C-alpha positions as CSV (number, residue, x, y, z in Angstrom):
1,M,0.0,0.0,0.0
2,K,1.3,3.5,-0.9
3,I,0.0,6.6,0.8
4,F,-0.1,10.1,-0.6
5,A,-1.4,13.2,1.3
6,T,-2.8,16.5,0.1
7,G,-5.3,19.0,1.4
8,D,-7.7,21.9,0.7
9,T,-9.1,20.8,-2.6
10,H,-12.4,22.7,-2.0
11,G,-14.0,20.7,-4.7
12,N,-11.2,21.3,-7.3
13,F,-9.6,17.9,-8.0
14,E,-7.3,18.9,-10.8
15,R,-4.3,17.8,-8.7
16,F,-5.5,14.2,-9.2
17,H,-5.3,14.4,-13.0
18,P,-2.5,12.3,-14.5
19,E,-0.8,15.4,-15.9
20,T,-0.5,16.8,-12.3
21,F,-0.1,13.6,-10.4
22,P,1.7,11.1,-12.7
23,E,2.4,8.8,-9.8
24,G,-1.3,8.1,-9.7
25,R,-1.1,6.2,-12.9
26,E,0.8,3.4,-11.2
27,L,-1.4,3.1,-8.2
28,T,-4.2,0.6,-7.4
29,K,-7.3,0.8,-5.3
30,E,-5.2,-0.6,-2.5
31,D,-3.2,2.7,-2.5
32,V,-4.6,5.7,-0.7
33,V,-4.6,9.4,-1.2
34,L,-5.4,11.1,2.1
35,Q,-7.2,14.5,1.4
36,L,-6.7,16.4,4.7
37,G,-9.5,18.9,5.1
38,D,-11.7,21.1,3.0
39,F,-12.6,18.3,0.5
40,G,-15.6,19.9,-1.0
41,G,-16.7,16.9,-3.0
42,V,-19.9,16.4,-1.1
43,W,-21.0,20.0,-1.4
44,F,-24.7,20.0,-2.5
45,G,-25.5,16.6,-1.1
46,D,-27.5,15.6,-4.2
47,E,-27.1,14.6,-7.8
48,R,-25.1,17.8,-8.5
49,D,-22.2,16.1,-6.8
50,D,-22.5,12.9,-8.8
51,E,-20.3,13.7,-11.8
52,T,-17.3,14.7,-9.6
53,L,-17.8,11.8,-7.2
54,D,-18.1,9.3,-10.0
55,W,-14.9,10.7,-11.6
56,L,-13.1,10.3,-8.2
57,E,-14.4,6.8,-8.0
58,G,-12.9,6.1,-11.4
59,L,-9.4,7.0,-10.4
60,P,-7.0,4.0,-10.0
61,F,-6.5,4.7,-6.3
62,T,-8.7,5.1,-3.2
63,V,-9.5,8.7,-2.2
64,T,-10.1,9.3,1.5
65,F,-10.8,12.6,3.2
66,V,-11.0,14.1,6.6
67,S,-13.6,16.8,6.8
68,G,-12.4,20.4,7.2
69,N,-14.1,23.6,8.2
70,H,-15.5,24.1,4.6
71,E,-17.7,21.0,4.2
72,N,-21.4,20.4,3.9
73,Y,-21.9,18.6,7.2
74,D,-25.6,18.1,6.8
75,A,-25.0,16.2,3.6
76,L,-22.2,14.1,5.1
77,A,-24.4,13.1,8.0
78,R,-26.7,11.3,5.6
79,Y,-24.1,8.7,4.6
80,P,-23.9,5.3,6.4
81,V,-21.1,4.5,8.7
82,E,-18.8,1.5,8.2
83,F,-15.4,0.3,9.6
84,W,-12.3,0.5,7.4
85,H,-8.7,-0.2,8.5
86,G,-9.7,0.1,12.2
87,G,-11.8,3.3,12.1
88,K,-15.2,4.6,11.2
89,V,-15.7,5.9,7.6
90,Q,-18.6,7.0,5.5
91,P,-18.3,5.5,2.0
92,I,-19.4,8.2,-0.4
93,R,-18.5,5.8,-3.2
94,P,-16.8,2.4,-2.8
95,H,-13.4,4.1,-3.1
96,V,-14.2,7.6,-2.0
97,L,-14.3,7.5,1.8
98,H,-14.9,10.1,4.5
99,L,-12.6,9.3,7.4
100,M,-14.6,10.3,10.4
101,R,-13.1,12.6,13.1
102,G,-11.7,11.1,16.2
103,Q,-10.8,7.8,14.6
104,V,-7.6,5.8,14.4
105,F,-6.7,4.1,11.2
106,E,-3.8,1.6,10.4
107,L,-2.5,2.1,6.9
108,A,0.7,0.6,5.5
109,G,2.1,0.1,9.0
110,F,1.4,3.6,10.1
111,T,-1.2,4.8,12.6
112,F,-3.3,7.9,11.7
113,F,-5.6,9.8,14.0
114,T,-8.2,11.9,12.3
115,M,-9.2,15.1,13.9
116,G,-10.7,18.3,12.8
117,G,-10.5,21.9,13.8
118,A,-9.0,24.9,12.2
119,A,-9.6,28.6,12.7
120,S,-11.8,29.6,9.9
121,H,-10.7,32.8,8.2
122,D,-14.0,33.6,6.6
123,I,-16.3,34.0,9.7
124,E,-14.7,36.9,11.5
125,D,-18.0,38.8,11.2
126,G,-20.0,36.0,12.5
127,I,-22.2,33.0,11.8
128,L,-25.9,33.9,11.3
129,S,-28.8,31.6,12.2
130,L,-31.9,31.6,10.1
131,D,-33.8,30.9,13.3
132,D,-32.6,34.2,14.8
133,P,-35.5,36.7,14.9
134,N,-33.0,39.4,14.0
135,F,-31.6,37.5,11.1
136,E,-32.7,39.9,8.3
137,R,-31.4,42.9,10.1
138,K,-28.0,41.3,10.9
139,Y,-27.8,40.0,7.3
140,L,-28.5,43.4,5.8
141,I,-26.0,45.1,8.0
142,L,-23.3,42.6,7.0
143,K,-24.2,42.8,3.3
144,R,-23.6,46.5,3.4
145,K,-20.3,46.1,5.1
146,E,-17.4,46.1,2.6
147,R,-15.8,42.7,2.5
148,A,-17.9,41.2,5.3
149,R,-16.8,37.7,6.1
150,F,-19.7,35.7,7.5
151,R,-21.7,32.5,7.0
152,I,-25.3,31.4,7.4
153,D,-25.5,28.3,9.5
154,H,-26.5,25.2,7.5
155,L,-26.6,27.3,4.3
156,S,-23.2,28.7,3.5
């Protein structure tokens, strides 16, 4: 088993193309590419993700990812949980696996602990809740602010 690591794809998987990652041509499904945070392949949580996920499944190696602070956690939560190499995963496709946080995996004689957590640079102005009775007022204030950096919980 060979292991490669990368991170922060944010749904852009050009780095897995043979022109960019020629080593990938020699790999098999037994080999693993660890994508460490901000995967972005399960973004919409519906058929709009299928083309990309099917393409990833068609790669000669197994793609695994640890969720980052830019993921659609509501969509990820809908996938079943299985065990793989000692830890819990959510198979998105047979060879596209979400390595769940707080798990220990044994790969090629190495032990990997999956954890999340990073300071998010794009929420310094806050996270708004649609349930907040003052949501519209807060949203309008932030929209008027030049370069406001905020998110809407469960939406953005």
